[in-house]
DODO-977440 format. One record per residue (C-alpha): chain; x, z negated, y; residue in one letter; residue number from 1. Coordinates in pm, 1 decimal. Layout:
BEGIN
SITE/chain/X/Z/Y/res/n
SITE/A/X/Z/Y/a/NUM .
...
//
This chain:
BEGIN
SITE/chain/X/Z/Y/res/n
SITE/A/-966.3/-15326.5/9813.9/m/1 .
SITE/A/-1138.2/-15555.7/10075.3/i/2 .
SITE/A/-995.3/-15895.7/10167.7/y/3 .
SITE/A/-1187.9/-16157.2/10367.3/s/4 .
SITE/A/-987.1/-16286.8/10659.9/i/5 .
SITE/A/-1090.0/-16592.2/10867.1/r/6 .
SITE/A/-986.9/-16572.1/11229.9/i/7 .
SITE/A/-946.2/-16907.1/11409.3/f/8 .
SITE/A/-964.7/-16982.5/11780.1/s/9 .
SITE/A/-735.6/-17211.6/11969.1/s/10 .
SITE/A/-807.5/-17579.5/11918.4/f/11 .
SITE/A/-1095.0/-17705.8/12135.7/v/12 .
SITE/A/-1053.1/-18039.1/12309.1/l/13 .
SITE/A/-1317.8/-18296.7/12196.9/a/14 .
SITE/A/-1273.6/-18647.1/12356.9/p/15 .
SITE/A/-1335.6/-18963.5/12152.3/y/16 .
SITE/A/-1300.0/-19322.5/12293.3/f/17 .
SITE/A/-1147.0/-19583.5/12063.0/l/18 .
SITE/A/-1073.0/-19948.7/12136.6/s/19 .
SITE/A/-775.5/-20163.4/12041.0/g/20 .
SITE/A/-508.2/-19906.4/12106.5/c/21 .
SITE/A/-210.3/-20050.4/12295.4/s/22 .
SITE/A/48.5/-19776.7/12259.9/d/23 .
SITE/A/96.2/-19637.3/12610.2/n/24 .
SITE/A/319.7/-19346.6/12514.2/s/25 .
SITE/A/177.0/-19003.2/12452.7/s/26 .
SITE/A/234.1/-18863.4/12103.8/s/27 .
SITE/A/103.0/-18605.3/11856.6/f/28 .
SITE/A/19.0/-18681.5/11496.4/s/29 .
SITE/A/-142.2/-18457.1/11241.9/a/30 .
SITE/A/-415.8/-18655.2/11064.7/k/31 .
SITE/A/-517.3/-18370.2/10834.6/e/32 .
SITE/A/-440.6/-18000.3/10807.5/p/33 .
SITE/A/-752.8/-17898.0/10991.5/s/34 .
SITE/A/-718.6/-18102.0/11310.2/r/35 .
SITE/A/-469.8/-18243.1/11560.4/v/36 .
SITE/A/-510.0/-18593.5/11716.0/v/37 .
SITE/A/-369.6/-18663.7/12062.9/i/38 .
SITE/A/-315.5/-19028.4/12177.7/k/39 .
SITE/A/-261.7/-19089.4/12544.9/n/40 .
SITE/A/-204.8/-19382.7/12776.3/s/41 .
SITE/A/-571.7/-19425.0/12864.9/a/42 .
SITE/A/-655.2/-19544.0/12515.4/d/43 .
SITE/A/-838.0/-19222.9/12483.6/q/44 .
SITE/A/-791.6/-19012.5/12175.8/v/45 .
SITE/A/-865.0/-18645.3/12188.7/s/46 .
SITE/A/-904.4/-18454.4/11868.3/i/47 .
SITE/A/-848.2/-18080.2/11861.6/l/48 .
SITE/A/-1094.4/-17938.2/11614.8/e/49 .
SITE/A/-1044.9/-17588.0/11470.3/p/50 .
SITE/A/-1342.2/-17358.9/11515.4/q/51 .
SITE/A/-1417.5/-17049.0/11312.4/i/52 .
SITE/A/-1516.8/-16781.7/11558.3/l/53 .
SITE/A/-1587.5/-16507.9/11309.3/e/54 .
SITE/A/-1538.8/-16400.4/10952.3/q/55 .
SITE/A/-1442.9/-16036.3/10933.7/t/56 .
SITE/A/-1385.1/-15811.4/10635.9/e/57 .
SITE/A/-1073.2/-15606.7/10702.9/v/58 .
SITE/A/-983.6/-15317.7/10467.7/p/59 .
SITE/A/-633.6/-15353.6/10330.0/i/60 .
SITE/A/-481.9/-15034.2/10183.8/p/61 .
SITE/A/-428.4/-15063.3/9812.3/a/62 .
SITE/A/-68.7/-15111.3/9715.9/g/63 .
SITE/A/94.7/-14950.9/9411.2/p/64 .
SITE/A/7.3/-15255.2/9200.9/e/65 .
SITE/A/-364.1/-15201.1/9276.1/d/66 .
SITE/A/-379.4/-14836.7/9162.8/l/67 .
SITE/A/-503.9/-14751.0/8818.2/e/68 .
SITE/A/-241.3/-14599.4/8593.2/s/69 .
SITE/A/-335.2/-14297.6/8385.3/m/70 .
SITE/A/-167.6/-14165.7/8073.2/n/71 .
SITE/A/-213.1/-13818.8/7926.5/q/72 .
SITE/A/-49.7/-13648.0/7633.1/t/73 .
SITE/A/-15.1/-13271.0/7592.5/f/74 .
SITE/A/103.9/-13060.5/7301.9/p/75 .
SITE/A/361.0/-12818.3/7442.0/v/76 .
SITE/A/185.4/-12515.9/7294.1/t/77 .
SITE/A/-136.2/-12593.7/7478.3/k/78 .
SITE/A/-14.3/-12467.9/7813.2/n/79 .
SITE/A/110.8/-12124.6/7706.4/a/80 .
SITE/A/-239.6/-12010.3/7780.7/a/81 .
SITE/A/-397.8/-11845.1/8080.8/q/82 .
SITE/A/-275.9/-11696.5/8405.2/v/83 .
SITE/A/-469.2/-11496.5/8664.2/d/84 .
SITE/A/-248.2/-11271.0/8875.9/i/85 .
SITE/A/-367.0/-11129.2/9207.9/v/86 .
SITE/A/-165.3/-10839.9/9351.2/w/87 .
SITE/A/-222.3/-10755.1/9718.6/i/88 .
SITE/A/-44.5/-10433.9/9819.9/i/89 .
SITE/A/-5.3/-10306.6/10173.8/d/90 .
SITE/A/-143.8/-9951.7/10210.7/n/91 .
SITE/A/5.2/-9874.2/10549.6/s/92 .
SITE/A/194.8/-9548.2/10592.4/g/93 .
SITE/A/542.6/-9703.8/10569.6/s/94 .
SITE/A/484.0/-9819.8/10212.0/m/95 .
SITE/A/516.8/-9491.7/10018.0/n/96 .
SITE/A/852.0/-9572.8/9857.5/d/97 .
SITE/A/748.8/-9927.8/9776.8/e/98 .
SITE/A/423.5/-9828.3/9608.2/v/99 .
SITE/A/619.9/-9574.2/9402.2/t/100 .
SITE/A/842.6/-9860.7/9282.5/q/101 .
SITE/A/536.9/-10060.8/9183.2/i/102 .
SITE/A/386.6/-9771.8/8988.2/k/103 .
SITE/A/712.5/-9725.6/8797.5/e/104 .
SITE/A/728.3/-10091.1/8689.8/n/105 .
SITE/A/366.1/-10201.1/8672.3/f/106 .
SITE/A/284.3/-10104.9/8315.0/t/107 .
SITE/A/591.8/-10268.8/8164.2/s/108 .
SITE/A/529.4/-10580.2/8373.9/f/109 .
SITE/A/173.7/-10617.5/8249.9/l/110 .
SITE/A/264.1/-10537.9/7888.4/t/111 .
SITE/A/544.5/-10794.3/7876.7/s/112 .
SITE/A/316.9/-11066.7/8008.6/l/113 .
SITE/A/36.8/-10985.0/7764.9/i/114 .
SITE/A/283.8/-11042.1/7482.1/d/115 .
SITE/A/330.4/-11406.8/7582.7/t/116 .
SITE/A/26.8/-11532.0/7777.7/v/117 .
SITE/A/-342.7/-11466.8/7822.7/n/118 .
SITE/A/-323.3/-11277.2/8149.1/v/119 .
SITE/A/-586.0/-11121.7/8373.7/k/120 .
SITE/A/-474.3/-10904.3/8662.2/l/121 .
SITE/A/-671.5/-10838.1/8979.5/h/122 .
SITE/A/-547.2/-10573.3/9220.8/l/123 .
SITE/A/-651.4/-10572.9/9586.5/l/124 .
SITE/A/-535.0/-10238.3/9725.5/s/125 .
SITE/A/-661.6/-9892.7/9802.5/g/126 .
SITE/A/-690.8/-9629.1/9528.7/d/127 .
SITE/A/-791.4/-9262.8/9533.2/c/128 .
SITE/A/-1162.5/-9317.5/9494.0/s/129 .
SITE/A/-1229.7/-9320.6/9866.9/q/130 .
SITE/A/-1073.0/-9251.8/10200.4/s/131 .
SITE/A/-993.6/-9535.3/10435.1/f/132 .
SITE/A/-949.9/-9333.5/10750.8/i/133 .
SITE/A/-1128.3/-9001.8/10780.7/s/134 .
SITE/A/-1391.9/-8982.9/10510.3/g/135 .
SITE/A/-1180.1/-8744.3/10302.4/q/136 .
SITE/A/-960.3/-8809.2/10002.4/t/137 .
SITE/A/-609.5/-8867.1/10133.8/t/138 .
SITE/A/-429.5/-8982.1/9819.4/c/139 .
SITE/A/-161.9/-8710.2/9794.7/p/140 .
SITE/A/145.5/-8862.2/9955.8/g/141 .
SITE/A/-37.3/-9180.8/10051.2/q/142 .
SITE/A/61.9/-9535.1/9942.4/p/143 .
SITE/A/-236.3/-9591.2/9715.3/y/144 .
SITE/A/-232.4/-9724.0/9362.4/i/145 .
SITE/A/-499.1/-9697.8/9095.0/t/146 .
SITE/A/-551.8/-9934.6/8804.6/l/147 .
SITE/A/-612.1/-9726.2/8493.9/g/148 .
SITE/A/-929.7/-9719.7/8285.4/d/149 .
SITE/A/-752.5/-9875.0/7986.9/e/150 .
SITE/A/-646.5/-10172.3/8197.2/a/151 .
SITE/A/-997.7/-10213.8/8336.2/k/152 .
SITE/A/-1141.3/-10201.9/7984.3/a/153 .
SITE/A/-909.0/-10489.9/7894.1/a/154 .
SITE/A/-1063.3/-10709.0/8164.2/g/155 .
SITE/A/-828.6/-10636.4/8454.9/h/156 .
SITE/A/-985.2/-10529.4/8784.0/s/157 .
SITE/A/-927.8/-10360.6/9117.9/q/158 .
SITE/A/-1103.7/-10389.2/9450.0/q/159 .
SITE/A/-1030.2/-10063.1/9625.5/s/160 .
SITE/A/-969.8/-10163.2/9983.2/f/161 .
SITE/A/-720.7/-10054.1/10247.4/g/162 .
SITE/A/-479.8/-10341.6/10308.2/v/163 .
SITE/A/-299.6/-10343.6/10643.1/a/164 .
SITE/A/61.4/-10454.0/10681.8/s/165 .
SITE/A/-24.5/-10782.4/10854.3/n/166 .
SITE/A/-341.9/-10899.1/10679.6/n/167 .
SITE/A/-275.6/-10954.1/10303.5/p/168 .
SITE/A/-340.3/-11328.7/10333.1/l/169 .
SITE/A/-669.8/-11265.5/10512.4/a/170 .
SITE/A/-763.3/-11019.2/10236.0/v/171 .
SITE/A/-694.3/-11289.9/9976.0/f/172 .
SITE/A/-887.7/-11549.3/10176.5/g/173 .
SITE/A/-1188.8/-11321.5/10213.0/h/174 .
SITE/A/-1184.8/-11252.0/9839.7/a/175 .
SITE/A/-1203.6/-11621.1/9743.0/i/176 .
SITE/A/-1478.1/-11706.0/9993.6/c/177 .
SITE/A/-1846.9/-11661.1/9929.3/e/178 .
SITE/A/-2081.7/-11431.9/10116.7/v/179 .
SITE/A/-2190.9/-11610.3/10434.6/g/180 .
SITE/A/-1949.7/-11897.4/10368.3/d/181 .
SITE/A/-1955.3/-12139.1/10667.4/p/182 .
SITE/A/-1598.5/-12258.6/10605.6/n/183 .
SITE/A/-1392.4/-12201.3/10922.5/l/184 .
SITE/A/-1103.6/-12041.9/10733.8/e/185 .
SITE/A/-1351.0/-11813.8/10556.2/c/186 .
SITE/A/-1485.5/-11700.3/10890.3/q/187 .
SITE/A/-1134.0/-11639.7/11013.3/k/188 .
SITE/A/-1040.1/-11444.5/10700.1/a/189 .
SITE/A/-1352.3/-11233.6/10737.3/k/190 .
SITE/A/-1259.1/-11146.2/11096.3/d/191 .
SITE/A/-905.7/-11034.2/11009.6/f/192 .
SITE/A/-924.2/-10892.2/10655.9/h/193 .
SITE/A/-1011.5/-10535.6/10754.7/t/194 .
SITE/A/-784.3/-10244.2/10838.0/l/195 .
SITE/A/-1041.4/-10125.5/11090.0/s/196 .
SITE/A/-1386.4/-10242.3/11210.0/p/197 .
SITE/A/-1546.7/-9977.9/10988.1/f/198 .
SITE/A/-1384.4/-10097.4/10667.6/l/199 .
SITE/A/-1554.3/-10407.2/10535.6/t/200 .
SITE/A/-1593.2/-10553.7/10191.1/t/201 .
SITE/A/-1823.8/-10821.6/10064.5/e/202 .
SITE/A/-1668.6/-11164.7/10036.9/a/203 .
SITE/A/-1618.7/-11336.5/9705.6/g/204 .
SITE/A/-1467.7/-11056.6/9499.3/y/205 .
SITE/A/-1241.9/-11301.3/9315.4/l/206 .
SITE/A/-1486.4/-11590.1/9290.5/r/207 .
SITE/A/-1628.3/-11488.4/8953.3/e/208 .
SITE/A/-1306.6/-11338.7/8824.2/k/209 .
SITE/A/-1061.4/-11627.4/8859.5/l/210 .
SITE/A/-1084.0/-11861.9/8562.0/r/211 .
SITE/A/-1111.3/-12234.1/8628.4/d/212 .
SITE/A/-848.5/-12334.7/8372.7/d/213 .
SITE/A/-602.1/-12053.3/8450.1/a/214 .
SITE/A/-293.7/-12089.8/8664.0/h/215 .
SITE/A/-321.0/-11858.1/8963.9/k/216 .
SITE/A/-38.1/-11633.0/9081.0/v/217 .
SITE/A/-52.5/-11423.6/9399.5/v/218 .
SITE/A/194.9/-11137.7/9449.9/v/219 .
SITE/A/207.9/-10979.1/9795.0/i/220 .
SITE/A/384.2/-10651.9/9874.6/v/221 .
SITE/A/439.8/-10567.1/10241.7/t/222 .
SITE/A/714.7/-10492.9/10493.9/d/223 .
SITE/A/545.4/-10701.2/10765.5/d/224 .
SITE/A/451.3/-11063.4/10835.6/d/225 .
SITE/A/106.4/-11220.3/10834.0/a/226 .
SITE/A/-80.3/-11237.1/11163.5/q/227 .
SITE/A/-392.8/-11426.9/11266.9/n/228 .
SITE/A/-437.4/-11572.3/10916.2/f/229 .
SITE/A/-115.4/-11743.6/10811.1/d/230 .
SITE/A/28.0/-11974.1/10544.2/s/231 .
SITE/A/-141.8/-12285.0/10687.9/n/232 .
SITE/A/-481.4/-12114.1/10683.7/d/233 .
SITE/A/-417.4/-12002.5/10327.1/t/234 .
SITE/A/-322.0/-12351.0/10204.3/n/235 .
SITE/A/-622.9/-12507.6/10373.9/t/236 .
SITE/A/-859.0/-12255.4/10216.6/l/237 .
SITE/A/-709.3/-12289.6/9867.7/i/238 .
SITE/A/-761.3/-12665.6/9885.7/a/239 .
SITE/A/-1117.1/-12627.6/10015.6/a/240 .
SITE/A/-1206.0/-12387.6/9733.7/k/241 .
SITE/A/-1049.6/-12609.5/9463.2/n/242 .
SITE/A/-847.8/-12326.0/9316.3/l/243 .
SITE/A/-597.3/-12562.7/9159.9/g/244 .
SITE/A/-234.8/-12457.0/9128.6/a/245 .
SITE/A/-153.2/-12126.8/9302.7/v/246 .
SITE/A/201.5/-11986.2/9303.9/t/247 .
SITE/A/301.0/-11719.6/9555.9/f/248 .
SITE/A/552.6/-11438.6/9508.7/f/249 .
SITE/A/630.9/-11155.9/9747.0/s/250 .
SITE/A/814.7/-10827.5/9775.6/f/251 .
SITE/A/885.2/-10838.1/10146.4/q/252 .
SITE/A/1123.0/-10788.8/10433.0/g/253 .
SITE/A/1404.0/-11043.5/10442.9/l/254 .
SITE/A/1659.7/-11124.0/10711.4/a/255 .
SITE/A/1917.1/-10952.8/10488.2/t/256 .
SITE/A/1709.1/-10640.3/10420.3/s/257 .
SITE/A/1899.3/-10319.0/10485.2/t/258 .
SITE/A/1608.0/-10077.9/10525.7/c/259 .
SITE/A/1366.7/-10055.3/10815.0/q/260 .
SITE/A/1097.8/-10327.5/10804.7/i/261 .
SITE/A/826.9/-10422.9/11049.9/a/262 .
SITE/A/904.3/-10795.5/11041.3/q/263 .
SITE/A/1054.1/-11058.9/10813.4/v/264 .
SITE/A/770.9/-11202.0/10602.1/g/265 .
SITE/A/801.4/-11562.6/10719.4/t/266 .
SITE/A/452.1/-11665.5/10605.1/a/267 .
SITE/A/516.9/-11540.1/10252.2/y/268 .
SITE/A/853.4/-11715.7/10238.2/m/269 .
SITE/A/682.1/-12041.0/10335.8/e/270 .
SITE/A/418.8/-12003.9/10065.0/l/271 .
SITE/A/671.7/-11908.7/9797.8/s/272 .
SITE/A/898.1/-12201.6/9881.3/a/273 .
SITE/A/610.4/-12451.1/9888.7/a/274 .
SITE/A/458.4/-12340.5/9557.6/t/275 .
SITE/A/771.6/-12277.6/9349.3/g/276 .
SITE/A/747.0/-11898.7/9364.2/g/277 .
SITE/A/1004.8/-11640.0/9465.0/n/278 .
SITE/A/1071.4/-11369.2/9723.0/t/279 .
SITE/A/1221.1/-11026.5/9651.0/f/280 .
SITE/A/1382.9/-10783.1/9889.7/d/281 .
SITE/A/1149.6/-10494.1/9956.5/i/282 .
SITE/A/1453.3/-10276.6/10036.2/c/283 .
SITE/A/1602.8/-10299.9/9685.6/a/284 .
SITE/A/1670.6/-9950.8/9550.0/e/285 .
SITE/A/1563.3/-10042.5/9198.2/d/286 .
SITE/A/1284.1/-10296.4/9151.0/w/287 .
SITE/A/1312.8/-10319.8/8771.4/s/288 .
SITE/A/1535.3/-10630.6/8780.6/k/289 .
SITE/A/1301.7/-10794.8/9029.2/n/290 .
SITE/A/1006.4/-10721.8/8802.3/f/291 .
SITE/A/1198.7/-10873.9/8510.0/e/292 .
SITE/A/1262.2/-11187.2/8716.3/q/293 .
SITE/A/899.1/-11200.8/8824.7/l/294 .
SITE/A/789.0/-11179.9/8461.1/t/295 .
SITE/A/1026.4/-11461.3/8362.5/k/296 .
SITE/A/915.7/-11678.2/8654.1/d/297 .
SITE/A/548.8/-11637.3/8564.4/i/298 .
SITE/A/612.5/-11713.7/8198.8/n/299 .
SITE/A/805.5/-12027.3/8295.6/d/300 .
SITE/A/525.6/-12140.8/8526.9/i/301 .
SITE/A/257.7/-12101.9/8263.9/v/302 .
SITE/A/458.2/-12281.3/7998.0/v/303 .
SITE/A/575.3/-12564.0/8225.3/s/304 .
SITE/A/263.1/-12631.2/8435.3/s/305 .
SITE/A/30.7/-12913.8/8331.1/y/306 .
SITE/A/-308.4/-13001.6/8477.4/e/307 .
SITE/A/-398.7/-13371.3/8503.3/l/308 .
SITE/A/-750.9/-13505.2/8457.5/e/309 .
SITE/A/-745.0/-13689.8/8791.8/k/310 .
SITE/A/-562.0/-13647.8/9119.4/e/311 .
SITE/A/-221.1/-13812.6/9125.7/a/312 .
SITE/A/-30.0/-13970.4/9413.6/t/313 .
SITE/A/277.4/-14054.8/9207.2/e/314 .
SITE/A/427.6/-13967.2/8871.0/i/315 .
SITE/A/540.2/-14289.1/8704.6/l/316 .
SITE/A/717.5/-14131.7/8409.3/s/317 .
SITE/A/722.2/-13828.1/8182.3/i/318 .
SITE/A/849.0/-13839.7/7827.3/t/319 .
SITE/A/910.2/-13550.1/7589.8/i/320 .
SITE/A/909.3/-13643.6/7223.2/d/321 .
SITE/A/983.3/-14002.5/7326.5/g/322 .
SITE/A/1270.6/-13925.9/7567.7/s/323 .
SITE/A/1218.3/-14011.4/7935.1/v/324 .
SITE/A/1286.1/-13725.2/8179.0/l/325 .
SITE/A/1497.1/-13764.5/8490.1/a/326 .
SITE/A/1301.1/-13738.9/8815.5/v/327 .
SITE/A/1469.2/-13408.5/8906.1/d/328 .
SITE/A/1329.5/-13246.1/8589.0/e/329 .
SITE/A/968.5/-13245.4/8707.5/y/330 .
SITE/A/765.3/-13240.5/9027.2/k/331 .
SITE/A/408.3/-13289.0/9144.6/l/332 .
SITE/A/318.7/-12950.9/9297.0/t/333 .
SITE/A/-49.3/-13020.2/9364.9/g/334 .
SITE/A/-300.1/-13306.0/9347.5/p/335 .
SITE/A/-347.9/-13246.0/8973.9/t/336 .
SITE/A/-55.5/-13019.7/8882.0/t/337 .
SITE/A/277.6/-13122.9/8734.4/v/338 .
SITE/A/554.5/-12870.7/8671.1/e/339 .
SITE/A/832.4/-12953.3/8426.5/i/340 .
SITE/A/1169.1/-12783.1/8402.1/d/341 .
SITE/A/1126.5/-12507.6/8144.1/a/342 .
SITE/A/1470.1/-12580.0/7995.5/e/343 .
SITE/A/1374.2/-12929.1/7881.7/v/344 .
SITE/A/1061.8/-12793.6/7712.5/l/345 .
SITE/A/1252.9/-12582.0/7463.9/k/346 .
SITE/A/1170.8/-12693.2/7107.3/n/347 .
SITE/A/958.4/-12978.2/7245.3/a/348 .
SITE/A/645.0/-13087.9/7059.5/q/349 .
SITE/A/466.1/-13339.7/7281.0/s/350 .
SITE/A/462.4/-13445.7/7646.6/i/351 .
SITE/A/331.4/-13778.5/7779.8/a/352 .
SITE/A/265.4/-13813.3/8153.7/i/353 .
SITE/A/200.1/-14148.0/8322.3/s/354 .
SITE/A/73.6/-14135.7/8680.6/y/355 .
SITE/A/-121.6/-14307.9/8954.4/q/356 .
//
């Protein structure tokens, strides 16, 4: 909103001579709002005239009362729809036990999600189709994982690529950028996404695979922390590529981990905390309970996440079947994404969201 503001100078002295004035005392009297008259002992009256020096348009930030309010209504069943899950698994030599845990739980994880949501899975990790070091097949005893033909036939995918312990976020960034992308974060991801200078992949692997109207979930498995391409780079790139809501989970080293880890995964903890995800201890002896929790968390996200038509700066109110929710029962997790407590959605029919 633009307001016009007139800026006045100090009053300018303009002398006028009048006869018949006998009052010898000096005094001030305001003759009209726009001028000041000064009488003095010399029978001289000076009038201070206001002068407009300039008229300037100054932008005034719009207040809450100036913002347009939006109202949207959603049927609860609408959002139990689509989720795209990207797994990025560290292939470094210390990950043998961890990859074994993933293989033991992967099928049941995918099957349980398919029963409730429309899920597509994309795996970024090395398989047995190529060697990443010596030009020979090195799969026996190596931390590689292969997505089966049945899963690929169902629309799931794998980019076979050796992921290092400290570059999973760069691998993800490179996969959502386009070939030759001039974005600075894309250039940075390209520089640091490879295990070695001889192992390169074309950018943009996920560009055509991630669905516009699907909620995105990224699961990272590593015993190290991100280097060179961190959580800030990742957030900046996600925003630049308009991916919408992305929730991060990780199986990683924690400060309380009891096995040997390279480093605590600070970058992954930051992303999980900021996006409403979760972190799991990579040193757990049995990952089945963690996979069950991951499945529940993803189901809750898909059911409770709602995409607004326009970007919001504030949620004014949310009602479910006519009842107004408390402010701690929902949160704005992105410019257009609202997440509602899954518990309050049970047996609900309709949700109305008012926002600015």
